N, CA, C, O and the ligand as a Tripos MOL2 file, in Angstrom:
@<TRIPOS>MOLECULE
protein
  201   199    51     0     0
PROTEIN
NO_CHARGES

@<TRIPOS>ATOM
      1 N         -29.0230  -18.8380  -17.0080 N.3       1 MET1
      2 CA        -27.9470  -18.0340  -16.4240 C.3       1 MET1
      3 C         -28.0180  -18.1070  -14.9050 C.2       1 MET1
      4 O         -28.6780  -17.2920  -14.2600 O.2       1 MET1
      5 N         -27.3440  -19.0730  -14.3570 N.am      2 ASP2
      6 CA        -27.3330  -19.1720  -12.9030 C.3       2 ASP2
      7 C         -25.8880  -19.2000  -12.3970 C.2       2 ASP2
      8 O         -25.5030  -20.0370  -11.5810 O.2       2 ASP2
      9 N         -25.1340  -18.2820  -12.9000 N.am      3 ASP3
     10 CA        -23.7180  -18.2350  -12.5200 C.3       3 ASP3
     11 C         -23.5520  -17.9860  -11.0200 C.2       3 ASP3
     12 O         -22.5410  -18.3580  -10.4250 O.2       3 ASP3
     13 N         -24.5500  -17.3600  -10.4290 N.am      4 ASP4
     14 CA        -24.4520  -17.0700   -9.0000 C.3       4 ASP4
     15 C         -24.4180  -18.3480   -8.1750 C.2       4 ASP4
     16 O         -23.8530  -18.3770   -7.0810 O.2       4 ASP4
     17 N         -25.0240  -19.3970   -8.7030 N.am      5 ALA5
     18 CA        -25.0780  -20.6560   -7.9720 C.3       5 ALA5
     19 C         -23.7680  -21.4220   -8.1100 C.2       5 ALA5
     20 O         -23.5270  -22.3930   -7.3930 O.2       5 ALA5
     21 N         -22.9390  -20.9830   -9.0250 N.am      6 ARG6
     22 CA        -21.6790  -21.6790   -9.2470 C.3       6 ARG6
     23 C         -20.5540  -21.0690   -8.4090 C.2       6 ARG6
     24 O         -20.6920  -19.9830   -7.8450 O.2       6 ARG6
     25 N         -19.4580  -21.7870   -8.3460 N.am      7 GLY7
     26 CA        -18.2920  -21.2610   -7.6500 C.3       7 GLY7
     27 C         -18.5450  -21.0310   -6.1920 C.2       7 GLY7
     28 O         -18.0860  -20.0420   -5.6190 O.2       7 GLY7
     29 N         -19.2780  -21.9460   -5.5810 N.am      8 THR8
     30 CA        -19.5490  -21.7780   -4.1560 C.3       8 THR8
     31 C         -18.4180  -22.3630   -3.3040 C.2       8 THR8
     32 O         -18.5100  -22.4100   -2.0770 O.2       8 THR8
     33 N         -17.3810  -22.7940   -3.9590 N.am      9 GLU9
     34 CA        -16.2400  -23.3380   -3.2190 C.3       9 GLU9
     35 C         -15.6800  -22.2660   -2.2870 C.2       9 GLU9
     36 O         -15.2960  -21.1880   -2.7400 O.2       9 GLU9
     37 N         -15.6340  -22.5530   -1.0070 N.am     10 PRO10
     38 CA        -15.1880  -21.5360   -0.0390 C.3      10 PRO10
     39 C         -13.7330  -21.1540   -0.2690 C.2      10 PRO10
     40 O         -12.8710  -21.9950   -0.5260 O.2      10 PRO10
     41 N         -13.5020  -19.8750   -0.1670 N.am     11 VAL11
     42 CA        -12.1380  -19.3690   -0.3190 C.3      11 VAL11
     43 C         -11.4490  -19.3670    1.0310 C.2      11 VAL11
     44 O         -12.0000  -18.9040    2.0300 O.2      11 VAL11
     45 N         -10.2310  -19.8950    1.0430 N.am     12 GLU12
     46 CA         -9.4680  -19.9060    2.2890 C.3      12 GLU12
     47 C          -8.7990  -18.5490    2.4660 C.2      12 GLU12
     48 O          -7.9370  -18.1580    1.6800 O.2      12 GLU12
     49 N          -9.2040  -17.8490    3.4930 N.am     13 TYR13
     50 CA         -8.5990  -16.5500    3.7590 C.3      13 TYR13
     51 C          -7.5310  -16.6740    4.8420 C.2      13 TYR13
     52 O          -7.6700  -17.4190    5.8120 O.2      13 TYR13
     53 N          -6.4860  -15.9290    4.6350 N.am     14 ALA14
     54 CA         -5.3950  -15.9640    5.6060 C.3      14 ALA14
     55 C          -5.8170  -15.2330    6.8750 C.2      14 ALA14
     56 O          -6.6430  -14.3200    6.8470 O.2      14 ALA14
     57 N          -5.2270  -15.6590    7.9830 N.am     15 ASP15
     58 CA         -5.5210  -14.9850    9.2440 C.3      15 ASP15
     59 C          -4.6360  -13.7600    9.4070 C.2      15 ASP15
     60 O          -3.5040  -13.7270    8.9250 O.2      15 ASP15
     61 N          -5.1600  -12.7640   10.0860 N.am     16 CYS16
     62 CA         -4.3840  -11.5730   10.3810 C.3      16 CYS16
     63 C          -3.2180  -11.9610   11.2880 C.2      16 CYS16
     64 O          -3.4090  -12.6650   12.2800 O.2      16 CYS16
     65 N          -2.0210  -11.5070   10.9550 N.am     17 VAL17
     66 CA         -0.8420  -11.8660   11.7400 C.3      17 VAL17
     67 C          -0.8130  -11.1130   13.0700 C.2      17 VAL17
     68 O          -0.0270  -11.4380   13.9590 O.2      17 VAL17
     69 N          -1.6640  -10.1190   13.1950 N.am     18 HIS18
     70 CA         -1.6880   -9.3240   14.4240 C.3      18 HIS18
     71 C          -2.7300   -9.8230   15.4150 C.2      18 HIS18
     72 O          -2.4240  -10.0520   16.5850 O.2      18 HIS18
     73 N          -3.9450   -9.9880   14.9500 N.am     19 CYS19
     74 CA         -5.0250  -10.3220   15.8750 C.3      19 CYS19
     75 C          -5.6700  -11.6640   15.5830 C.2      19 CYS19
     76 O          -6.5160  -12.1200   16.3510 O.2      19 CYS19
     77 N          -5.2860  -12.3050   14.4830 N.am     20 GLY20
     78 CA         -5.8120  -13.6280   14.1920 C.3      20 GLY20
     79 C          -7.1760  -13.6120   13.5350 C.2      20 GLY20
     80 O          -7.7340  -14.6720   13.2510 O.2      20 GLY20
     81 N          -7.7200  -12.4430   13.2880 N.am     21 GLU21
     82 CA         -8.9990  -12.3500   12.6120 C.3      21 GLU21
     83 C          -8.8240  -12.6840   11.1380 C.2      21 GLU21
     84 O          -7.7610  -12.4350   10.5710 O.2      21 GLU21
     85 N          -9.8510  -13.2410   10.5140 N.am     22 PRO22
     86 CA         -9.7550  -13.5260    9.0850 C.3      22 PRO22
     87 C          -9.6140  -12.2470    8.2790 C.2      22 PRO22
     88 O         -10.2800  -11.2460    8.5460 O.2      22 PRO22
     89 N          -8.7290  -12.2990    7.2840 N.am     23 THR23
     90 CA         -8.5000  -11.1260    6.4630 C.3      23 THR23
     91 C          -9.2980  -11.2140    5.1760 C.2      23 THR23
     92 O         -10.0200  -12.1860    4.9540 O.2      23 THR23
     93 N          -9.1740  -10.2140    4.3370 N.am     24 GLU24
     94 CA         -9.8270  -10.2400    3.0330 C.3      24 GLU24
     95 C          -8.8820  -10.7780    1.9790 C.2      24 GLU24
     96 O          -9.1820  -10.7510    0.7850 O.2      24 GLU24
     97 N          -7.7160  -11.2780    2.4390 N.am     25 HIS25
     98 CA         -6.7220  -11.7970    1.5060 C.3      25 HIS25
     99 C          -6.7350  -13.3170    1.5140 C.2      25 HIS25
    100 O          -6.7840  -13.9230    2.5850 O.2      25 HIS25
    101 N          -6.6920  -13.9430    0.3510 N.am     26 PRO26
    102 CA         -6.6490  -15.3950    0.2840 C.3      26 PRO26
    103 C          -5.3550  -15.9510    0.8580 C.2      26 PRO26
    104 O          -4.3430  -15.2570    0.9520 O.2      26 PRO26
    105 N          -5.4170  -17.2290    1.2410 N.am     27 GLU27
    106 CA         -4.2460  -17.8790    1.8270 C.3      27 GLU27
    107 C          -3.0380  -17.7840    0.9180 C.2      27 GLU27
    108 O          -1.8980  -17.7720    1.3830 O.2      27 GLU27
    109 N          -3.2920  -17.7180   -0.3850 N.am     28 SER28
    110 CA         -2.1940  -17.7130   -1.3470 C.3      28 SER28
    111 C          -1.4370  -16.3950   -1.3410 C.2      28 SER28
    112 O          -0.3840  -16.2770   -1.9670 O.2      28 SER28
    113 N          -1.9740  -15.3950   -0.6280 N.am     29 THR29
    114 CA         -1.2970  -14.1090   -0.5750 C.3      29 THR29
    115 C           0.0450  -14.2470    0.1200 C.2      29 THR29
    116 O           0.1400  -14.8120    1.2090 O.2      29 THR29
    117 N           1.0700  -13.7280   -0.5180 N.am     30 LYS30
    118 CA          2.4060  -13.8050    0.0650 C.3      30 LYS30
    119 C           2.6480  -12.6160    0.9840 C.2      30 LYS30
    120 O           2.0680  -11.5420    0.8240 O.2      30 LYS30
    121 N           3.5180  -12.8490    1.9410 N.am     31 GLY31
    122 CA          3.8670  -11.7670    2.8480 C.3      31 GLY31
    123 C           2.8850  -11.6360    3.9880 C.2      31 GLY31
    124 O           2.0870  -12.5380    4.2460 O.2      31 GLY31
    125 N           2.9480  -10.5190    4.6600 N.am     32 THR32
    126 CA          2.1260  -10.2790    5.8340 C.3      32 THR32
    127 C           0.6840  -10.0050    5.4390 C.2      32 THR32
    128 O           0.4130   -9.1880    4.5600 O.2      32 THR32
    129 N          -0.2260  -10.6870    6.0900 N.am     33 THR33
    130 CA         -1.6430  -10.4510    5.8370 C.3      33 THR33
    131 C          -2.2650   -9.8240    7.0750 C.2      33 THR33
    132 O          -2.1100  -10.3210    8.1900 O.2      33 THR33
    133 N          -2.9600   -8.7380    6.8550 N.am     34 LEU34
    134 CA         -3.6070   -8.0370    7.9520 C.3      34 LEU34
    135 C          -5.0870   -7.8820    7.6720 C.2      34 LEU34
    136 O          -5.5030   -7.7340    6.5220 O.2      34 LEU34
    137 N          -5.8810   -7.9180    8.7380 N.am     35 CYS35
    138 CA         -7.3000   -7.6820    8.5890 C.3      35 CYS35
    139 C          -7.4990   -6.1820    8.3400 C.2      35 CYS35
    140 O          -6.5900   -5.3880    8.5820 O.2      35 CYS35
    141 N          -8.6820   -5.7960    7.8580 N.am     36 PRO36
    142 CA         -8.9300   -4.3760    7.5590 C.3      36 PRO36
    143 C          -8.6110   -3.4630    8.7340 C.2      36 PRO36
    144 O          -8.0810   -2.3690    8.5410 O.2      36 PRO36
    145 N          -8.9250   -3.8960    9.9400 N.am     37 VAL37
    146 CA         -8.6830   -3.0670   11.1180 C.3      37 VAL37
    147 C          -7.1920   -2.8350   11.3220 C.2      37 VAL37
    148 O          -6.7480   -1.7000   11.4980 O.2      37 VAL37
    149 N          -6.4180   -3.9310   11.2970 N.am     38 CYS38
    150 CA         -4.9810   -3.8080   11.5130 C.3      38 CYS38
    151 C          -4.3180   -3.0800   10.3420 C.2      38 CYS38
    152 O          -3.3400   -2.3550   10.5290 O.2      38 CYS38
    153 N          -4.8470   -3.2740    9.1470 N.am     39 GLU39
    154 CA         -4.3020   -2.5420    8.0050 C.3      39 GLU39
    155 C          -4.4730   -1.0450    8.2340 C.2      39 GLU39
    156 O          -3.5920   -0.2440    7.9210 O.2      39 GLU39
    157 N          -5.6200   -0.6930    8.7830 N.am     40 TRP40
    158 CA         -5.8890    0.7220    9.0460 C.3      40 TRP40
    159 C          -4.9110    1.2600   10.0920 C.2      40 TRP40
    160 O          -4.3680    2.3560    9.9520 O.2      40 TRP40
    161 N          -4.7010    0.4660   11.1390 N.am     41 HIS41
    162 CA         -3.7690    0.8810   12.1850 C.3      41 HIS41
    163 C          -2.3570    1.0250   11.6300 C.2      41 HIS41
    164 O          -1.6420    1.9730   11.9560 O.2      41 HIS41
    165 N          -1.9650    0.0700   10.7850 N.am     42 GLU42
    166 CA         -0.6400    0.1270   10.1870 C.3      42 GLU42
    167 C          -0.5140    1.3890    9.3380 C.2      42 GLU42
    168 O           0.5210    2.0550    9.3600 O.2      42 GLU42
    169 N          -1.5430    1.7100    8.6070 N.am     43 ALA43
    170 CA         -1.5300    2.8980    7.7580 C.3      43 ALA43
    171 C          -1.3860    4.1550    8.6130 C.2      43 ALA43
    172 O          -0.6470    5.0750    8.2630 O.2      43 ALA43
    173 N          -2.1010    4.1820    9.7330 N.am     44 GLN44
    174 CA         -2.0000    5.3390   10.6340 C.3      44 GLN44
    175 C          -0.5930    5.4490   11.1950 C.2      44 GLN44
    176 O          -0.0260    6.5370   11.2850 O.2      44 GLN44
    177 N          -0.0310    4.2790   11.5780 N.am     45 ARG45
    178 CA          1.2990    4.2850   12.1840 C.3      45 ARG45
    179 C           2.3380    4.8080   11.2030 C.2      45 ARG45
    180 O           3.1570    5.6620   11.5420 O.2      45 ARG45
    181 N           2.2930    4.2810    9.9740 N.am     46 THR46
    182 CA          3.2900    4.6920    8.9940 C.3      46 THR46
    183 C           3.0750    6.1390    8.6060 C.2      46 THR46
    184 O           4.0310    6.8500    8.2950 O.2      46 THR46
    185 N           1.8410    6.5760    8.6220 N.am     47 ALA47
    186 CA          1.5430    7.9450    8.2300 C.3      47 ALA47
    187 C           2.0590    8.9260    9.2680 C.2      47 ALA47
    188 O           2.4050   10.0630    8.9450 O.2      47 ALA47
    189 N           2.1070    8.4780   10.5240 N.am     48 CYS48
    190 CA          2.5180    9.3750   11.6100 C.3      48 CYS48
    191 C           4.0040    9.2490   11.9280 C.2      48 CYS48
    192 O           4.5400   10.0480   12.6970 O.2      48 CYS48
    193 N           4.6720    8.2620   11.3500 N.am     49 SER49
    194 CA          6.0810    8.0590   11.6940 C.3      49 SER49
    195 C           6.9310    9.2030   11.1350 C.2      49 SER49
    196 O           6.6450    9.7630   10.0770 O.2      49 SER49
    197 N           7.9640    9.5200   11.8710 N.am     50 GLY50
    198 CA          8.8450   10.5640   11.4130 C.3      50 GLY50
    199 C           8.4300   11.8570   12.0130 C.2      50 GLY50
    200 O           9.0520   12.8870   11.7530 O.2      50 GLY50
    201 ZN         -5.9310   -7.7930   12.5980 Zn       51 ZN51
@<TRIPOS>BOND
     1     1     2 1
     2     2     3 1
     3     3     4 2
     4     3     5 am
     5     5     6 1
     6     6     7 1
     7     7     8 2
     8     7     9 am
     9     9    10 1
    10    10    11 1
    11    11    12 2
    12    11    13 am
    13    13    14 1
    14    14    15 1
    15    15    16 2
    16    15    17 am
    17    17    18 1
    18    18    19 1
    19    19    20 2
    20    19    21 am
    21    21    22 1
    22    22    23 1
    23    23    24 2
    24    23    25 am
    25    25    26 1
    26    26    27 1
    27    27    28 2
    28    27    29 am
    29    29    30 1
    30    30    31 1
    31    31    32 2
    32    31    33 am
    33    33    34 1
    34    34    35 1
    35    35    36 2
    36    35    37 am
    37    37    38 1
    38    38    39 1
    39    39    40 2
    40    39    41 am
    41    41    42 1
    42    42    43 1
    43    43    44 2
    44    43    45 am
    45    45    46 1
    46    46    47 1
    47    47    48 2
    48    47    49 am
    49    49    50 1
    50    50    51 1
    51    51    52 2
    52    51    53 am
    53    53    54 1
    54    54    55 1
    55    55    56 2
    56    55    57 am
    57    57    58 1
    58    58    59 1
    59    59    60 2
    60    59    61 am
    61    61    62 1
    62    62    63 1
    63    63    64 2
    64    63    65 am
    65    65    66 1
    66    66    67 1
    67    67    68 2
    68    67    69 am
    69    69    70 1
    70    70    71 1
    71    71    72 2
    72    71    73 am
    73    73    74 1
    74    74    75 1
    75    75    76 2
    76    75    77 am
    77    77    78 1
    78    78    79 1
    79    79    80 2
    80    79    81 am
    81    81    82 1
    82    82    83 1
    83    83    84 2
    84    83    85 am
    85    85    86 1
    86    86    87 1
    87    87    88 2
    88    87    89 am
    89    89    90 1
    90    90    91 1
    91    91    92 2
    92    91    93 am
    93    93    94 1
    94    94    95 1
    95    95    96 2
    96    95    97 am
    97    97    98 1
    98    98    99 1
    99    99   100 2
   100    99   101 am
   101   101   102 1
   102   102   103 1
   103   103   104 2
   104   103   105 am
   105   105   106 1
   106   106   107 1
   107   107   108 2
   108   107   109 am
   109   109   110 1
   110   110   111 1
   111   111   112 2
   112   111   113 am
   113   113   114 1
   114   114   115 1
   115   115   116 2
   116   115   117 am
   117   117   118 1
   118   118   119 1
   119   119   120 2
   120   119   121 am
   121   121   122 1
   122   122   123 1
   123   123   124 2
   124   123   125 am
   125   125   126 1
   126   126   127 1
   127   127   128 2
   128   127   129 am
   129   129   130 1
   130   130   131 1
   131   131   132 2
   132   131   133 am
   133   133   134 1
   134   134   135 1
   135   135   136 2
   136   135   137 am
   137   137   138 1
   138   138   139 1
   139   139   140 2
   140   139   141 am
   141   141   142 1
   142   142   143 1
   143   143   144 2
   144   143   145 am
   145   145   146 1
   146   146   147 1
   147   147   148 2
   148   147   149 am
   149   149   150 1
   150   150   151 1
   151   151   152 2
   152   151   153 am
   153   153   154 1
   154   154   155 1
   155   155   156 2
   156   155   157 am
   157   157   158 1
   158   158   159 1
   159   159   160 2
   160   159   161 am
   161   161   162 1
   162   162   163 1
   163   163   164 2
   164   163   165 am
   165   165   166 1
   166   166   167 1
   167   167   168 2
   168   167   169 am
   169   169   170 1
   170   170   171 1
   171   171   172 2
   172   171   173 am
   173   173   174 1
   174   174   175 1
   175   175   176 2
   176   175   177 am
   177   177   178 1
   178   178   179 1
   179   179   180 2
   180   179   181 am
   181   181   182 1
   182   182   183 1
   183   183   184 2
   184   183   185 am
   185   185   186 1
   186   186   187 1
   187   187   188 2
   188   187   189 am
   189   189   190 1
   190   190   191 1
   191   191   192 2
   192   191   193 am
   193   193   194 1
   194   194   195 1
   195   195   196 2
   196   195   197 am
   197   197   198 1
   198   198   199 1
   199   199   200 2
@<TRIPOS>SUBSTRUCTURE
     1 MET1         2 RESIDUE 1 A MET
     2 ASP2         6 RESIDUE 1 A ASP
     3 ASP3        10 RESIDUE 1 A ASP
     4 ASP4        14 RESIDUE 1 A ASP
     5 ALA5        18 RESIDUE 1 A ALA
     6 ARG6        22 RESIDUE 1 A ARG
     7 GLY7        26 RESIDUE 1 A GLY
     8 THR8        30 RESIDUE 1 A THR
     9 GLU9        34 RESIDUE 1 A GLU
    10 PRO10       38 RESIDUE 1 A PRO
    11 VAL11       42 RESIDUE 1 A VAL
    12 GLU12       46 RESIDUE 1 A GLU
    13 TYR13       50 RESIDUE 1 A TYR
    14 ALA14       54 RESIDUE 1 A ALA
    15 ASP15       58 RESIDUE 1 A ASP
    16 CYS16       62 RESIDUE 1 A CYS
    17 VAL17       66 RESIDUE 1 A VAL
    18 HIS18       70 RESIDUE 1 A HIS
    19 CYS19       74 RESIDUE 1 A CYS
    20 GLY20       78 RESIDUE 1 A GLY
    21 GLU21       82 RESIDUE 1 A GLU
    22 PRO22       86 RESIDUE 1 A PRO
    23 THR23       90 RESIDUE 1 A THR
    24 GLU24       94 RESIDUE 1 A GLU
    25 HIS25       98 RESIDUE 1 A HIS
    26 PRO26      102 RESIDUE 1 A PRO
    27 GLU27      106 RESIDUE 1 A GLU
    28 SER28      110 RESIDUE 1 A SER
    29 THR29      114 RESIDUE 1 A THR
    30 LYS30      118 RESIDUE 1 A LYS
    31 GLY31      122 RESIDUE 1 A GLY
    32 THR32      126 RESIDUE 1 A THR
    33 THR33      130 RESIDUE 1 A THR
    34 LEU34      134 RESIDUE 1 A LEU
    35 CYS35      138 RESIDUE 1 A CYS
    36 PRO36      142 RESIDUE 1 A PRO
    37 VAL37      146 RESIDUE 1 A VAL
    38 CYS38      150 RESIDUE 1 A CYS
    39 GLU39      154 RESIDUE 1 A GLU
    40 TRP40      158 RESIDUE 1 A TRP
    41 HIS41      162 RESIDUE 1 A HIS
    42 GLU42      166 RESIDUE 1 A GLU
    43 ALA43      170 RESIDUE 1 A ALA
    44 GLN44      174 RESIDUE 1 A GLN
    45 ARG45      178 RESIDUE 1 A ARG
    46 THR46      182 RESIDUE 1 A THR
    47 ALA47      186 RESIDUE 1 A ALA
    48 CYS48      190 RESIDUE 1 A CYS
    49 SER49      194 RESIDUE 1 A SER
    50 GLY50      198 RESIDUE 1 A GLY
    51 ZN51       201 GROUP 0 **** ****
C-alpha cells in the first residue's frame, strides 16, 4: 500500500486574477479564480456592501 507515492503529477493551479498569486483552484476551474487572501477580501466587500 504505497498510494501516497502515486499521483505525484503536479496539479496546475490557476493564478489569482487580482494579485497573480497561485490559488487553491485548478486551472480547469471556470470563472474568476481568487487566492485565499483575495477571496477573503471579496467576502468582506460583499458582506459590507449596501
Ligand atoms: Zn489574490
